[in-house]
Structures are given as C-alpha cells and as structure tokens.
N, C-alpha and C positions, 0 to 999 in steps of 0.2 A: 502494498502500499504506499502511496505516495504521501508526503508531509509534508504541509508549505511552513514557511518562517511569517507568510500575512500574516495581516492582524487589525479589521476592519476596524473605522474607527467606529466608538462610541456616538458621539460628537463631532460629526465634519466638520475644517474648517472656515467653512460659508454656513458654519448654521445662525450665524447671529449676521447676514446682512436683508436688506432689506431687495427684493426681485419684484420687478416693475409686467404684470403681462397683461397681452394686448385681444380683447374679444376682438372680432374682428368677422366686418358678416359678406358671408356668402353668396349673398340673393337667394336664390332657389333650398338652397345645401342648410342655407338655416347664420345662423351666429355658431361661432364656438372657441375658444382660448388657443391663442395660436403657438403651437409649441413649438422649441426657442431654450435650447440649452444651456442654463444656467448661469455657465461661462456671464453669456453675453445675456442675459436681464435684470441687468444693472438699471440706473436715471440712464446713464450717458448714452446707452449702448440703441437703448428705446426710446429715445427720439434721436438718435442718428438715424436708423431703422425706419423710422417713422421719416422723416426728413430725406429717405435713398428714398423711398416704398416701397419697405418688407413690404406692407401689410396691405392691402386690396382695399381696403374699404375698413377701416377702423372704426369703432364700439366707442367701445374707450378703454380706460387700462387703470389696473386695478394694483394695487401694495401693498405688499404683507411680511410680514418677518414673522415667523415661526416663533424665536425665539423670547419675543419681545411679547408675543401672538396676540399679531392685533392684525389688518385690513380695512383697507381702504380704497375706495376710487380717487383716486386723483387724476382726472377726466381734466376739471376744467383748468389742472395746478399746471399739466404735461401743454395744455392749446395754452396757454396763457406764454410758458416758454418757448412752446416751436414761432407763436408770432416774431416775437421778441428776438430770435433769434436769425427769423424772415426778414424784417428791420432793419437789422444790425448787417447788414451786408446789401441793404438793397432790391432782395427778392420778393417778390413775393410770394405766398403760401403755395406750397407742389398742389396739386390739383387730386394728386390722391389722398392728401390728408386735408385737403381742403374745408368738406360737409366736416369733418372730425370740430375742426378748427372752431370754426363760425357755429355749431352747436357745442361745445362745450365753453367756448368766453367766456358767455354770459355775457352782458352789456354794461359793461366799465365807459361811466364817463365822465369826461378831464374837466374837472375844473378852469374853468380860465378866468388868470387872477385879471384882477384895473388897478 
C-alpha cells in the first residue's frame, strides 16, 4: 500500500478572504452564478473581469466571507466603481455591463455649490 506524506490543511490559507461572485442572466437558460476559480474571485479580479466583458449579462455581485460568516449584495458598490474607473479613463461603460451599471448605480444627485 502506498503512503503519502500529504496532509490536508484544516483551514486553507484563503479561508479568511472575501470572495465575489457574479450572477449572470443567460436568457432562456435562466440565471446562474458564474463559476470561477477562487484565485480570481477577489474584488479587483471581479471588477477587471466585468470591464473586460467576461460576463455576458451580469445581474448582481455577491460578496461573502465564510470565516467572518457574512454575505452581502455589493452590486451598487461595484457599479459605482465601474463607472468611476471608466470616467477616470474617459471611456464609456462597456456595453456588456452598461445595463448592470445603470440598474445598480441608484440615483445619485450631485449638489452644486453656490
């Protein structure tokens, strides 16, 4: 019988990490959370993935941290960040995420100083 010196970790090194998953609308096939490697489920990778068009029709983004025992719909925050990055680069929001951004940005009204 072969033996191995490999021992599984009880708590993986990424256990206290916040992950982000994107729910995508696949039309007639319905909605589903897009499968992604845990290596690419952090905030920056999620934002870059949305900007690069890796999601065809994103509906919402959920953040969760199992070590801290919480989850939250962060779609509004993500939408604001996507708009901010596009504005900083003087680019339009990509068409693949335009509906997502408009739907989740909410109505922000800027106050003008007199």
